[in-house]
C-alpha positions, 0 to 999 in steps of 0.5 A: 042636457044634449049631446048635439045642437038643438034644431031650431024651427020657426017657432023656437027661432021667434022665441029666441028673438023674443027673449034674448035680442035687445035690438036698438031702434036705430039698428031695427030701422037700418035692418028694415030699410035693408030688407026693403032692398029686395033679394040683396038683403040676405047679405045682412047678418041677423039681429041675434048675430049682431048682438053676439058680435057686440057681446064679443067686443065687450067681452074681449075689451076690443078697442080697434076692429076691422071689417071686410064686407060692410054692406049696409052697415048693420054689423058695423053699427052693432059693433061700433056701439059696443066699442069704448068712446075712443074705439075705432072701427075700420069698415072695408067695402066696394059699394058706395051705394050700399054703405051710404044706406048705413051712414045716416044710421051710424050718425043717428046712433052717435058712432059715425066718428068711430067708423072709418070707411074704406071703399075699394078692393079689400085685399088692397086695403088690407095690404095698405094697412100693413104697409102703413104699420098696422100689423098686430094693431087690431083686436077683432076682425069680421070677414063677410065679403066675396067668398073666393077671397076668404083665404086671402082675407084670413091670411092678411087678418092674421097679420093685422089682428094682434096675438090673442085677437079674434077673427070672425068669419061669416057664412062658413056653412053656406046654406048647408052646401059645404056638406053636399058633395054635389055642390061644386061651385066656386064659392062653395069650394072656397068656403070648404077650402077655408074650413079645412085650412082652419081645422088644422091651423095651429096658429089659431084656437077655433070654434065654428058656431051654427049661428046664422049661416055659420060663424067661425071664431078664430083666436090668433095664438101666435 
């Protein structure tokens, strides 16, 4: 037993991957192609996080999922594969170049028809969904895009996700910068502001998990 989270070094991390991750061949190929893109590959979630998110899709029985920040489509592929055959995954991103990388893998995995890709500023896309009567229509949402807009995405997400639905928010530890008072750049301050808001927001049930770069789970209560 332990009264705090264990520290994970490289050897233990490799062990975790070896004994728990069941990454499909299609997911692995997508991850490897993304890694070849260079420095931007850091924006891709880890395989264990993708598997955890897919686990949550199955656990909650989600049928409709919304994503803000698709990048090359790893999380979209992992979660869409876990949705039922008639499930729907709405993916929002601003980059055709990056999302084009993932689409052939969505096709190969047989989930292409489940995924609706919406290119453009995500705030506008979310507002359009609301205007189209999609409020309370989604079971899950994943936020992993520009940090300065996180609060906007969260507030819009609370209107789009049904009561009892789940919002997942990535990068909430921001490489540890959120806990360093010397770090005062715009992105760090935006994530701090979100974390502080979530801590006292009675509209949700909250859990912050030290997975990847920090993953927050916010379940809409009302």
